[in-house]
Each structure stands twice: as C-alpha cells, then as structure tokens.
Biopython code that builds the backbone (N, CA, C, O; Angstrom):
import numpy as np
from Bio.PDB.StructureBuilder import StructureBuilder

atoms = [
    (1, "MET", "N", (-79.115, 47.715, -77.139)),
    (1, "MET", "CA", (-79.873, 47.445, -75.917)),
    (1, "MET", "C", (-81.346, 47.694, -76.460)),
    (1, "MET", "O", (-81.596, 48.554, -77.305)),
    (2, "ILE", "N", (-82.196, 46.944, -75.950)),
    (2, "ILE", "CA", (-83.623, 46.997, -76.377)),
    (2, "ILE", "C", (-84.394, 47.702, -75.164)),
    (2, "ILE", "O", (-84.261, 47.310, -74.005)),
    (3, "THR", "N", (-85.083, 48.608, -75.473)),
    (3, "THR", "CA", (-85.886, 49.557, -74.689)),
    (3, "THR", "C", (-87.219, 49.599, -75.182)),
    (3, "THR", "O", (-87.463, 48.992, -76.224)),
    (4, "GLU", "N", (-88.252, 50.313, -74.507)),
    (4, "GLU", "CA", (-89.423, 50.600, -75.058)),
    (4, "GLU", "C", (-89.216, 51.475, -76.342)),
    (4, "GLU", "O", (-88.314, 52.313, -76.359)),
    (5, "ASN", "N", (-90.098, 51.275, -77.488)),
    (5, "ASN", "CA", (-90.093, 52.059, -78.539)),
    (5, "ASN", "C", (-88.993, 51.668, -79.479)),
    (5, "ASN", "O", (-88.774, 52.405, -80.441)),
    (6, "THR", "N", (-88.249, 50.537, -79.294)),
    (6, "THR", "CA", (-87.171, 50.041, -80.128)),
    (6, "THR", "C", (-87.885, 49.296, -81.217)),
    (6, "THR", "O", (-88.753, 48.470, -80.933)),
    (7, "LYS", "N", (-87.546, 49.561, -82.449)),
    (7, "LYS", "CA", (-87.898, 48.852, -83.622)),
    (7, "LYS", "C", (-87.171, 47.515, -83.623)),
    (7, "LYS", "O", (-85.946, 47.524, -83.503)),
    (8, "VAL", "N", (-87.755, 46.496, -83.734)),
    (8, "VAL", "CA", (-87.174, 45.061, -83.706)),
    (8, "VAL", "C", (-87.635, 44.101, -84.761)),
    (8, "VAL", "O", (-88.712, 44.250, -85.339)),
    (9, "LYS", "N", (-86.779, 43.078, -85.016)),
    (9, "LYS", "CA", (-87.099, 42.015, -85.979)),
    (9, "LYS", "C", (-87.058, 40.876, -85.108)),
    (9, "LYS", "O", (-86.177, 40.737, -84.260)),
    (10, "THR", "N", (-88.126, 39.937, -85.322)),
    (10, "THR", "CA", (-88.131, 38.749, -84.537)),
    (10, "THR", "C", (-87.188, 37.696, -85.186)),
    (10, "THR", "O", (-86.972, 37.679, -86.398)),
    (11, "LEU", "N", (-86.663, 36.854, -84.337)),
    (11, "LEU", "CA", (-85.683, 35.736, -84.633)),
    (11, "LEU", "C", (-86.266, 34.393, -84.666)),
    (11, "LEU", "O", (-85.619, 33.414, -85.037)),
    (12, "VAL", "N", (-87.596, 34.338, -84.245)),
    (12, "VAL", "CA", (-88.368, 32.948, -84.133)),
    (12, "VAL", "C", (-89.736, 33.203, -84.663)),
    (12, "VAL", "O", (-90.234, 34.328, -84.714)),
    (13, "ALA", "N", (-90.327, 32.097, -85.059)),
    (13, "ALA", "CA", (-91.681, 32.156, -85.418)),
    (13, "ALA", "C", (-92.508, 31.810, -84.198)),
    (13, "ALA", "O", (-92.263, 30.910, -83.394)),
    (14, "LYS", "N", (-93.537, 32.669, -84.181)),
    (14, "LYS", "CA", (-94.415, 32.574, -82.844)),
    (14, "LYS", "C", (-95.874, 33.067, -83.214)),
    (14, "LYS", "O", (-96.146, 34.025, -83.938)),
    (15, "GLU", "N", (-96.744, 32.230, -82.579)),
    (15, "GLU", "CA", (-98.221, 32.683, -82.702)),
    (15, "GLU", "C", (-98.558, 32.839, -84.049)),
    (15, "GLU", "O", (-99.385, 33.729, -84.247)),
    (16, "GLY", "N", (-98.099, 32.141, -85.185)),
    (16, "GLY", "CA", (-98.501, 32.286, -86.497)),
    (16, "GLY", "C", (-97.807, 33.471, -87.231)),
    (16, "GLY", "O", (-98.185, 33.760, -88.367)),
    (17, "TYR", "N", (-96.836, 34.146, -86.645)),
    (17, "TYR", "CA", (-96.027, 35.158, -87.259)),
    (17, "TYR", "C", (-94.676, 34.496, -87.596)),
    (17, "TYR", "O", (-94.156, 33.750, -86.767)),
    (18, "PRO", "N", (-94.117, 34.729, -88.728)),
    (18, "PRO", "CA", (-92.810, 34.068, -89.072)),
    (18, "PRO", "C", (-91.736, 34.920, -88.609)),
    (18, "PRO", "O", (-91.842, 36.119, -88.352)),
    (19, "GLU", "N", (-90.504, 34.079, -88.506)),
    (19, "GLU", "CA", (-89.261, 34.856, -88.177)),
    (19, "GLU", "C", (-88.953, 36.042, -89.038)),
    (19, "GLU", "O", (-89.194, 35.936, -90.241)),
    (20, "GLY", "N", (-88.518, 37.009, -88.636)),
    (20, "GLY", "CA", (-88.166, 38.143, -89.462)),
    (20, "GLY", "C", (-89.308, 39.298, -89.443)),
    (20, "GLY", "O", (-89.153, 40.338, -90.082)),
    (21, "THR", "N", (-90.331, 39.069, -88.754)),
    (21, "THR", "CA", (-91.521, 40.041, -88.577)),
    (21, "THR", "C", (-90.911, 41.223, -87.792)),
    (21, "THR", "O", (-90.153, 41.120, -86.827)),
    (22, "ILE", "N", (-91.366, 42.373, -88.364)),
    (22, "ILE", "CA", (-90.891, 43.625, -87.726)),
    (22, "ILE", "C", (-92.009, 44.179, -86.872)),
    (22, "ILE", "O", (-93.210, 44.052, -87.111)),
    (23, "GLY", "N", (-91.436, 44.839, -85.797)),
    (23, "GLY", "CA", (-92.431, 45.405, -84.812)),
    (23, "GLY", "C", (-91.748, 46.474, -83.967)),
    (23, "GLY", "O", (-90.628, 46.910, -84.233)),
    (24, "VAL", "N", (-92.464, 46.857, -82.969)),
    (24, "VAL", "CA", (-91.880, 47.782, -81.990)),
    (24, "VAL", "C", (-92.213, 47.249, -80.538)),
    (24, "VAL", "O", (-93.318, 46.802, -80.231)),
    (25, "VAL", "N", (-91.099, 47.350, -79.653)),
    (25, "VAL", "CA", (-91.328, 47.059, -78.213)),
    (25, "VAL", "C", (-92.297, 48.054, -77.593)),
    (25, "VAL", "O", (-92.102, 49.268, -77.649)),
    (26, "VAL", "N", (-93.354, 47.493, -76.998)),
    (26, "VAL", "CA", (-94.313, 48.458, -76.259)),
    (26, "VAL", "C", (-94.120, 48.354, -74.879)),
    (26, "VAL", "O", (-94.352, 49.359, -74.208)),
    (27, "SER", "N", (-93.731, 47.311, -74.311)),
    (27, "SER", "CA", (-93.254, 47.240, -72.835)),
    (27, "SER", "C", (-92.309, 46.063, -72.542)),
    (27, "SER", "O", (-92.241, 45.047, -73.234)),
    (28, "LEU", "N", (-91.624, 46.303, -71.491)),
    (28, "LEU", "CA", (-90.698, 45.277, -71.043)),
    (28, "LEU", "C", (-91.202, 44.802, -69.754)),
    (28, "LEU", "O", (-91.716, 45.572, -68.942)),
    (29, "TYR", "N", (-91.057, 43.497, -69.544)),
    (29, "TYR", "CA", (-91.333, 42.847, -68.230)),
    (29, "TYR", "C", (-90.349, 43.150, -67.170)),
    (29, "TYR", "O", (-89.149, 43.125, -67.443)),
    (30, "SER", "N", (-90.748, 43.421, -66.032)),
    (30, "SER", "CA", (-89.813, 43.755, -64.952)),
    (30, "SER", "C", (-89.395, 42.432, -64.262)),
    (30, "SER", "O", (-88.339, 42.362, -63.634)),
    (31, "SER", "N", (-90.315, 41.295, -64.402)),
    (31, "SER", "CA", (-90.008, 39.969, -63.760)),
    (31, "SER", "C", (-89.152, 39.154, -64.610)),
    (31, "SER", "O", (-88.910, 38.024, -64.184)),
    (32, "GLY", "N", (-88.630, 39.508, -65.760)),
    (32, "GLY", "CA", (-87.733, 38.703, -66.507)),
    (32, "GLY", "C", (-87.401, 39.290, -67.811)),
    (32, "GLY", "O", (-87.778, 40.428, -68.090)),
    (33, "PRO", "N", (-86.677, 38.532, -68.667)),
    (33, "PRO", "CA", (-86.064, 39.017, -69.756)),
    (33, "PRO", "C", (-87.032, 38.882, -70.975)),
    (33, "PRO", "O", (-86.751, 38.220, -71.974)),
    (34, "ALA", "N", (-88.176, 39.560, -70.805)),
    (34, "ALA", "CA", (-89.160, 39.428, -71.946)),
    (34, "ALA", "C", (-89.857, 40.784, -72.223)),
    (34, "ALA", "O", (-89.889, 41.705, -71.407)),
    (35, "CYS", "N", (-90.392, 40.811, -73.413)),
    (35, "CYS", "CA", (-91.087, 42.106, -73.778)),
    (35, "CYS", "C", (-92.298, 41.944, -74.592)),
    (35, "CYS", "O", (-92.414, 40.866, -75.175)),
    (36, "GLU", "N", (-93.229, 42.835, -74.735)),
    (36, "GLU", "CA", (-94.306, 42.850, -75.532)),
    (36, "GLU", "C", (-93.967, 43.529, -76.853)),
    (36, "GLU", "O", (-93.454, 44.649, -76.852)),
    (37, "VAL", "N", (-94.254, 42.847, -78.029)),
    (37, "VAL", "CA", (-93.876, 43.672, -79.266)),
    (37, "VAL", "C", (-95.050, 43.783, -80.026)),
    (37, "VAL", "O", (-95.721, 42.776, -80.255)),
    (38, "GLU", "N", (-95.418, 45.023, -80.494)),
    (38, "GLU", "CA", (-96.415, 45.238, -81.429)),
    (38, "GLU", "C", (-96.007, 44.929, -82.770)),
    (38, "GLU", "O", (-95.154, 45.644, -83.297)),
    (39, "LEU", "N", (-96.590, 43.790, -83.501)),
    (39, "LEU", "CA", (-96.042, 43.378, -84.813)),
    (39, "LEU", "C", (-96.865, 44.190, -85.921)),
    (39, "LEU", "O", (-98.038, 44.547, -85.810)),
    (40, "TRP", "N", (-96.047, 44.403, -86.972)),
    (40, "TRP", "CA", (-96.633, 45.185, -88.069)),
    (40, "TRP", "C", (-96.650, 44.323, -89.354)),
    (40, "TRP", "O", (-95.799, 43.456, -89.551)),
    (41, "ASP", "N", (-97.649, 44.594, -90.217)),
    (41, "ASP", "CA", (-97.721, 43.777, -91.414)),
    (41, "ASP", "C", (-96.689, 44.521, -92.489)),
    (41, "ASP", "O", (-95.959, 45.446, -92.134)),
    (42, "GLU", "N", (-96.716, 44.044, -93.732)),
    (42, "GLU", "CA", (-95.790, 44.607, -94.667)),
    (42, "GLU", "C", (-96.228, 45.986, -95.033)),
    (42, "GLU", "O", (-95.430, 46.608, -95.735)),
    (43, "THR", "N", (-97.202, 46.515, -94.739)),
    (43, "THR", "CA", (-97.508, 48.048, -94.906)),
    (43, "THR", "C", (-97.291, 48.971, -93.618)),
    (43, "THR", "O", (-97.707, 50.127, -93.545)),
    (44, "ASP", "N", (-96.626, 48.346, -92.674)),
    (44, "ASP", "CA", (-96.328, 48.952, -91.348)),
    (44, "ASP", "C", (-97.481, 49.284, -90.567)),
    (44, "ASP", "O", (-97.465, 50.268, -89.828)),
    (45, "TYR", "N", (-98.599, 48.451, -90.687)),
    (45, "TYR", "CA", (-99.845, 48.520, -90.000)),
    (45, "TYR", "C", (-99.758, 47.635, -88.760)),
    (45, "TYR", "O", (-99.320, 46.502, -88.956)),
    (46, "PRO", "N", (-100.085, 47.949, -87.579)),
    (46, "PRO", "CA", (-99.969, 47.154, -86.497)),
    (46, "PRO", "C", (-101.139, 46.021, -86.579)),
    (46, "PRO", "O", (-102.291, 46.295, -86.915)),
    (47, "VAL", "N", (-100.705, 44.749, -86.240)),
    (47, "VAL", "CA", (-101.642, 43.692, -86.405)),
    (47, "VAL", "C", (-101.847, 42.949, -85.227)),
    (47, "VAL", "O", (-102.885, 42.294, -85.135)),
    (48, "ASP", "N", (-100.935, 42.945, -84.211)),
    (48, "ASP", "CA", (-101.026, 42.135, -83.068)),
    (48, "ASP", "C", (-100.006, 42.561, -82.026)),
    (48, "ASP", "O", (-99.058, 43.265, -82.372)),
    (49, "VAL", "N", (-100.156, 42.165, -80.754)),
    (49, "VAL", "CA", (-98.996, 42.283, -79.776)),
    (49, "VAL", "C", (-98.744, 40.894, -79.224)),
    (49, "VAL", "O", (-99.658, 40.179, -78.814)),
    (50, "VAL", "N", (-97.373, 40.515, -79.231)),
    (50, "VAL", "CA", (-97.005, 39.155, -78.989)),
    (50, "VAL", "C", (-95.747, 39.345, -77.840)),
    (50, "VAL", "O", (-94.925, 40.261, -77.866)),
    (51, "THR", "N", (-95.796, 38.441, -77.007)),
    (51, "THR", "CA", (-94.668, 38.403, -75.940)),
    (51, "THR", "C", (-93.425, 37.500, -76.518)),
    (51, "THR", "O", (-93.532, 36.343, -76.925)),
    (52, "TYR", "N", (-92.307, 38.227, -76.469)),
    (52, "TYR", "CA", (-91.074, 37.443, -76.875)),
    (52, "TYR", "C", (-90.047, 37.627, -75.690)),
    (52, "TYR", "O", (-90.151, 38.526, -74.855)),
    (53, "LEU", "N", (-89.081, 36.715, -75.706)),
    (53, "LEU", "CA", (-87.969, 36.809, -74.745)),
    (53, "LEU", "C", (-87.052, 37.807, -75.537)),
    (53, "LEU", "O", (-87.088, 37.922, -76.762)),
    (54, "LEU", "N", (-86.235, 38.507, -74.713)),
    (54, "LEU", "CA", (-85.303, 39.470, -75.345)),
    (54, "LEU", "C", (-84.435, 38.812, -76.320)),
    (54, "LEU", "O", (-84.138, 39.420, -77.347)),
    (55, "CYS", "N", (-83.973, 37.559, -76.091)),
    (55, "CYS", "CA", (-83.120, 36.798, -76.966)),
    (55, "CYS", "C", (-83.832, 36.477, -78.396)),
    (55, "CYS", "O", (-83.177, 36.156, -79.388)),
    (56, "GLU", "N", (-85.096, 36.589, -78.388)),
    (56, "GLU", "CA", (-85.821, 36.170, -79.560)),
    (56, "GLU", "C", (-86.075, 37.440, -80.470)),
    (56, "GLU", "O", (-86.745, 37.266, -81.488)),
    (57, "VAL", "N", (-85.585, 38.723, -80.178)),
    (57, "VAL", "CA", (-85.678, 39.753, -81.178)),
    (57, "VAL", "C", (-84.420, 40.489, -81.178)),
    (57, "VAL", "O", (-83.622, 40.382, -80.246)),
    (58, "GLU", "N", (-84.210, 41.256, -82.223)),
    (58, "GLU", "CA", (-83.042, 42.037, -82.425)),
    (58, "GLU", "C", (-83.329, 43.370, -82.713)),
    (58, "GLU", "O", (-84.299, 43.561, -83.448)),
    (59, "PRO", "N", (-82.665, 44.403, -82.274)),
    (59, "PRO", "CA", (-82.990, 45.785, -82.923)),
    (59, "PRO", "C", (-82.743, 46.086, -84.404)),
    (59, "PRO", "O", (-81.753, 45.590, -84.943)),
    (60, "VAL", "N", (-83.537, 46.827, -85.060)),
    (60, "VAL", "CA", (-83.183, 47.144, -86.414)),
    (60, "VAL", "C", (-83.227, 48.582, -86.586)),
    (60, "VAL", "O", (-83.929, 49.196, -85.782)),
    (61, "SER", "N", (-82.575, 49.278, -87.535)),
    (61, "SER", "CA", (-82.598, 50.648, -87.697)),
    (61, "SER", "C", (-83.511, 50.956, -88.752)),
    (61, "SER", "O", (-83.701, 52.127, -89.082)),
]
sb = StructureBuilder()
sb.init_structure("model")
sb.init_model(0)
sb.init_chain("A")
sb.init_seg("    ")
for serial, (resi, resn, name, xyz) in enumerate(atoms, 1):
    if name == "N":
        sb.init_residue(resn, " ", resi, " ")
    sb.init_atom(name, np.array(xyz, "f"), 0.0, 1.0, " ", f" {name:<3s}", serial, name[0])
structure = sb.get_structure()
C-alpha cells in the first residue's frame, strides 16, 4: 500500500525522468488515484516533484 513517505520507484518515464527513478510520496490526491512524488537523483538529492498515478509507481524497500 502506498501512503505518504513511502519510498517508490517509477514505472513510466514522465517529464524528462526515466522509468525506474526513485523518490518518496509527499502527498496523495483525495480526488483520485494519484500522488505527488519527490524525485531524487543518483545521490539521493531531491530534484523535482512530479504527479504520478498510483499505478505508475511501486513501493521499494
């Protein structure tokens, strides 16, 4: 289950970020199955916040 602060991997390329980008969910939309994900670069530095459908991300440990 995806909740706020869940570490996720993206399953699609979006807004210039490739599939497999790692990030953390910062908010969930109450109006539908979508979330805001703070994306990280390869050094775990936050670089952007992008909206994804919940089916476009998966939790990672």
